[in-house]
C-alpha positions in Angstrom: 16.9 -3.7 16.4 15.4 -0.2 17.2 16.9 2.8 15.5 19.4 1.9 12.7 22.6 3.7 12.6 25.0 3.1 9.8 24.5 0.0 8.0 21.2 -1.9 8.6 20.6 -5.5 8.1 19.0 -5.9 4.7 15.7 -7.6 4.6 14.2 -8.6 1.2 10.6 -8.1 1.6 9.0 -9.8 -1.3 5.4 -8.9 -1.4 3.1 -9.4 -4.6 3.7 -5.5 -4.6 1.2 -8.1 -2.9 2.5 -10.3 -0.6 3.6 -11.0 -4.1 4.6 -7.2 -4.0 5.6 -5.4 -6.7 4.9 -7.9 -9.3 2.0 -10.3 -9.2 3.0 -13.1 -11.2 -0.6 -14.5 -11.5 -2.6 -14.0 -14.7 -6.2 -13.2 -14.8 -8.5 -10.3 -14.3 -11.8 -9.7 -15.8 -10.2 -9.7 -19.1 -8.8 -12.8 -20.7 -5.1 -12.7 -22.2 -2.5 -15.1 -23.1 0.6 -15.2 -21.0 2.3 -11.8 -21.9 5.9 -11.3 -23.0 7.6 -8.3 -21.4 7.4 -5.1 -23.3 10.1 -4.0 -25.5 12.9 -1.9 -23.9 11.8 1.1 -25.8 8.2 1.0 -24.4 7.6 4.2 -22.3 8.5 4.8 -19.5 11.0 2.2 -19.6 14.6 3.6 -19.6 17.7 1.5 -19.8 19.1 1.4 -16.2 22.3 3.2 -15.4 22.6 1.9 -11.8 22.5 -1.4 -10.1 19.3 -3.2 -9.7 17.1 -2.9 -6.5 17.0 -6.1 -4.5 14.3 -5.3 -2.1 10.5 -5.6 -2.3 8.0 -2.8 -0.9 4.3 -2.3 -0.2 2.1 -2.1 -3.2 -1.0 -0.1 -1.4 -0.5 3.6 -0.8 -3.4 3.9 1.5 -2.8 0.8 3.3 0.6 -0.5 4.2 1.5 -4.1 4.8 4.4 -6.3 5.7 5.4 -9.7 4.5 3.8 -12.7 6.1 6.2 -14.4 8.5 4.5 -17.6 9.7 4.5 -16.3 13.3 1.5 -15.4 15.5 0.5 -12.0 16.9 1.8 -11.3 20.4 -0.2 -13.2 23.0 -2.3 -15.1 20.4 -2.3 -18.8 20.6 -0.8 -20.5 17.4 -3.3 -22.0 14.9 -2.8 -24.4 12.2 -6.0 -23.6 10.4 -5.5 -22.3 6.9 -7.5 -19.5 5.3 -10.1 -20.8 3.0 -11.4 -19.2 -0.1 -14.0 -16.7 0.9 -17.7 -17.6 0.0 -19.7 -14.8 -1.6 -22.3 -13.3 0.6 -25.0 -10.7 0.2 -24.2 -7.1 0.9 -24.2 -5.9 4.5 -27.3 -4.4 6.0 -25.2 -1.3 6.9 -25.4 -0.3 3.3 -26.0 3.5 2.5 -27.2 5.0 -0.7 -23.9 6.5 -1.5 -21.9 3.5 -0.3 -19.9 1.7 -3.0 -20.8 -2.0 -3.3 -18.7 -3.2 -6.2 -15.9 -2.6 -8.5 -17.4 -1.5 -11.9 -16.5 -2.3 -15.5 -12.9 -2.6 -16.6 -11.4 0.4 -18.0 -8.0 1.0 -19.7 -6.5 4.1 -18.3 -3.1 4.2 -20.2 -3.8 2.7 -23.6 -0.5 1.0 -23.4 2.2 -0.2 -21.2 3.2 1.9 -18.2 5.6 -0.1 -16.1 8.4 1.2 -13.8 11.7 -0.7 -13.7 11.6 -0.5 -9.8 7.9 -0.7 -9.6 4.6 1.2 -10.0 2.8 3.4 -7.4 -0.4 5.4 -7.1 -0.8 8.5 -5.0 -1.8 12.1 -5.4 1.2 14.1 -6.2 -0.5 17.3 -7.4 -3.1 17.7 -4.7 -6.3 17.5 -6.8 -7.8 14.5 -4.7 -7.0 12.0 -7.5 -4.3 9.4 -7.2 -1.8 9.5 -10.1 0.4 6.9 -11.8 4.1 6.8 -10.8 6.6 4.7 -12.5 9.8 4.5 -10.8 12.8 3.7 -13.2 16.4 3.3 -12.2 17.3 6.7 -14.0 14.2 8.8 -12.8 10.5 8.9 -11.6 7.9 9.4 -14.2 4.5 10.6 -13.5 1.1 10.4 -15.5 -1.6 12.7 -13.7 -5.0 11.4 -13.4 -7.8 13.4 -14.9 -10.5 11.4 -13.4 -11.1 9.1 -16.3 -7.6 8.0 -17.5 -3.9 8.6 -17.0 -3.3 10.7 -20.2 0.0 11.3 -21.8 2.4 12.8 -21.5 4.3 10.9 -18.8 6.4 13.5 -17.1 9.8 13.2 -15.6 9.5 14.6 -12.0 13.1 14.1 -10.8 15.2 14.6 -13.9 17.8 12.5 -12.2 18.2 9.2 -10.4 16.0 8.9 -7.1 15.3 5.5 -5.7 15.8 3.8 -2.4 18.0 0.7 -2.3 15.6 -0.5 0.7 12.5 0.9 -0.8 10.9 3.8 -2.7 7.7 5.2 -1.3 5.2 8.1 -1.8 3.3 9.7 1.0 2.4 13.2 2.2 5.2 13.7 4.9 4.9 17.5 4.7 1.2 18.0 5.4 0.4 19.9 2.1 -1.8 17.2 0.8 0.8 16.4 -1.9 2.4 13.0 -1.9 6.2 13.2 -1.5 8.9 10.9 -2.8 11.0 9.0 -0.2 14.1 6.9 -0.7 14.8 4.5 2.2 18.5 3.9 2.6 20.5 2.3 5.4 22.0 5.7 6.3 18.9 7.7 6.1 15.4 8.6 4.8 15.7 10.9 1.9 12.7 13.1 0.8 11.9 15.1 -2.2 8.9 17.1 -1.5 6.2 17.5 -4.2 5.8 20.9 -5.6 2.7 19.8 -7.5 4.5 19.7 -10.8 7.8 17.9 -9.8 9.7 16.5 -6.8 11.9 19.2 -5.3 15.3 19.4 -3.5 16.3 16.2 -1.5 17.0 16.2 2.1 17.8 13.5 4.6 15.0 13.4 7.1 16.5 10.9 9.5 20.3 10.9 9.4 21.7 7.6 10.6 18.7 5.7 9.3 15.4 4.4 10.6 14.8 1.1 8.8 12.6 -1.8 9.9 13.9 -5.3 9.7 10.3 -6.5 8.7 9.1 -3.4 6.9 9.3 0.4 6.7 6.0 2.2 6.0 4.8 5.7 5.9 1.3 6.6 7.3 -0.2 9.1 9.6 -0.1 7.7 12.9 -1.1 10.7 15.2 -3.7 12.2 13.0 -1.9 15.5 12.1 -2.2 15.1 8.5 1.5 14.2 8.0 2.6 10.7 7.2 5.0 9.3 9.9 7.7 6.6 9.5 6.9 3.2 11.0 9.8 0.7 11.5 8.4 -2.8 12.0 11.0 -5.2 13.8 10.5 -8.5 15.3 10.6 -7.0 18.7 8.3 -4.0 18.2 6.8 -1.4 16.0 9.0 1.8 16.2 7.4 5.1 15.2 9.1 8.4 14.5 6.7 11.2 13.9 6.9 13.8 11.1 7.4 17.4 12.0 6.8 18.5 8.3 10.5 18.9 7.7 12.1 15.8 9.3 11.2 12.7 11.2 11.8 12.4 15.0 14.6 12.5 16.2 12.6 11.0 19.0 11.1 7.5 18.3 9.2 5.0 20.5 8.1 1.4 20.4 4.4 1.3 20.0 4.1 -2.6 20.5 6.8 -3.6 23.1 7.5 -7.3 22.6 6.5 -7.1 19.0 3.7 -8.3 16.7 4.1 -10.7 13.8 1.4 -12.6 11.9 1.0 -15.5 9.5 -0.6 -13.3 6.8 1.1 -10.1 7.4 0.9 -6.9 9.6 -0.7 -3.9 8.1 -1.1 -0.2 9.1 -4.3 1.6 8.0 -7.1 3.8 9.6 -9.8 1.3 10.2 -11.5 3.2 13.0 -12.1 6.5 11.1 -10.3 8.8 13.6 -7.5 9.8 11.2 -4.8 7.8 12.8 -3.6 4.5 11.3 -4.0 1.3 13.3 -2.0 -1.8 13.4 -3.8 -5.0 11.9 -2.3 -8.4 12.4 -3.8 -10.9 9.9 -4.1 -14.4 11.2 -6.0 -17.4 10.0 -8.3 -17.3 13.0 -8.8 -13.5 12.8 -8.0 -9.9 12.3 -6.1 -8.7 15.4 -6.4 -4.8 15.8 -4.3 -2.4 17.8 -6.0 0.8 17.4 -3.8 4.0 17.4 -4.2 6.4 20.4 -1.8 9.1 18.7 1.1 8.3 21.0 1.0 4.4 21.1 -1.5 1.6 20.3 -4.5 0.7 22.6 -5.4 -2.9 23.8 -5.5 -5.6 21.1 -8.9 -7.2 20.0 -10.0 -9.5 17.3 -12.2 -7.8 14.8 -13.1 -10.7 12.6 -13.1 -14.1 14.4 -12.6 -16.8 11.8 -10.2 -14.8 9.8 -10.2 -13.0 6.4 -7.1 -13.1 4.0 -6.5 -13.1 0.3 -4.9 -15.9 -1.7 -3.0 -13.2 -3.8 -2.9 -10.3 -1.4 -4.7 -8.7 1.4 -5.2 -5.0 1.6 -6.7 -2.2 3.6 -8.2 0.9 1.9 -11.5 2.8 2.1 -13.5 1.3 -0.8 -16.9 2.1 0.4 -16.4 5.8 0.9 -17.2 6.4 4.6 -13.7 7.6 5.6 -12.8 4.1 7.1 -10.5 1.7 5.7 -11.9 -1.7 4.7 -10.3 -5.1 4.4 -9.8 -6.5 0.9 -9.0 -10.0 -0.1 -7.8 -10.5 -3.7 -8.3 -14.3 -4.4 -7.7 -16.2 -7.7 -11.4 -16.4 -8.1 -12.5 -12.7 -7.2 -12.0 -9.7 -5.1 -13.7 -9.7 -1.8 -14.4 -6.7 0.6 -15.0 -6.8 4.3 -16.2 -3.4 5.4 -15.2 -1.7 8.6 -17.9 0.2 10.7 -15.1 1.9 12.9 -15.3 -0.4 15.8 -15.3 -3.8 14.1 -15.6 -5.4 10.6 -19.0 -6.3 9.5 -20.1 -9.8 9.9 -20.5 -10.4 6.1 -18.1 -9.9 3.2 -19.1 -9.2 -0.4 -17.7 -10.2 -3.8 -16.9 -6.9 -5.6 -15.6 -8.2 -8.9 -17.7 -11.4 -9.6 -14.7 -12.9 -11.2 -10.8 -12.9 -11.2 -9.1 -9.5 -11.1 -5.4 -9.9 -10.9 -2.7 -7.7 -12.3 0.2 -9.4 -14.0 2.5 -6.6 -12.4 0.5 -6.1 -9.3 -2.7 -5.1 -7.7 -3.3 -1.7 -6.1 -6.2 0.2 -4.4 -6.3 4.1 -4.6 -8.9 6.8 -5.3 -8.1 7.7 -9.0 -11.3 9.6 -9.8 -11.6 11.7 -6.7 -14.9 10.5 -5.4 -13.6 9.5 -2.0 -13.5 5.8 -2.7 -10.5 3.6 -3.4 -10.6 2.0 -6.9 -9.2 -1.4 -7.9 -6.0 -1.1 -10.0 -4.4 -4.0 -12.1 -1.0 -3.2 -13.6 -0.5 -5.6 -16.7 2.4 -5.7 -19.2 0.0 -4.3 -21.7 -1.6 -1.4 -19.8 -3.0 -0.1 -16.5 -6.6 -1.2 -15.9 -9.1 0.4 -13.5 -12.4 -0.9 -12.0 -14.0 1.9 -10.0 -15.7 1.7 -6.8 -19.3 2.2 -7.4 -22.8 2.1 -5.6 
């Protein structure tokens, strides 16, 4: 399907938030805990739901959107039965620079207690200070704890003061171009946006009446480099893009991958070339197939990593090295591995950035929480939100 009008076919995208997406059921991390019990209902910011539960999954990386694995191959790529093996730690790339991050540092507790949204957690810069903030989406409201660069301190503030979540998904991205992440509720009949004012999410408006929803995924990322996140509806037969004007999406939209692209380990959208435009990455067992964005469509596909690179828990794309180019991240049961992008390909070697397991009980995320230009590793547990910063 291309543009959705009226009711759209519901797809349950179950992704961790990884791929298991918004909840990662695996235990672990660089800390050792027993299997946790869910926090009591009174634990902030939990609020007793007053509406029906949300039955969809959604992407868990604000900086690098992804779709669920489907078992199909990228367009024009021969099928392969090869399974992705666990990465073997390799030495740092020779392309290292003095200010380049090379690992995720010591574990830090940034909330000092549970901070879990009933409909998921997200991390995005909602006040424009360059640091990603902690967002908890409840069924009654959206709560925010702003980053101060070293923790997400209290108070947790109600930014909507009423119900705002999408039955298809709830996302956060700067769709207006003011460098503040806005709240987006994806529904079958429209894309509802509440722009951030820096201290709350403002008046709601439907930015695409009639709906624009992907059967595989719906994501928000800057596709043409104008500083505004656009909407990408990924269907089996194509990748449909409607550009943001700053006050609405479209109404024109086009298929950037006629014939479609599907991949065994997921299809992702992130700027791995460093030109400010999100590219399309199809993750297969035999490679990372890239369609670079040209601003009005994707260019020719090429394999940036013959042999493949995918995580056992999740695969993500975010700029962890700090060069302005999104890198590939594989979260395995044993460790977190990084494969750096040089803008025209991925480096031949990948690196072990945690030297041990680092898995959130409620999900893993990658976002720049301290404002140094490098995405940090975030693990949301029942007990707290833990950070390991990207460091040289």
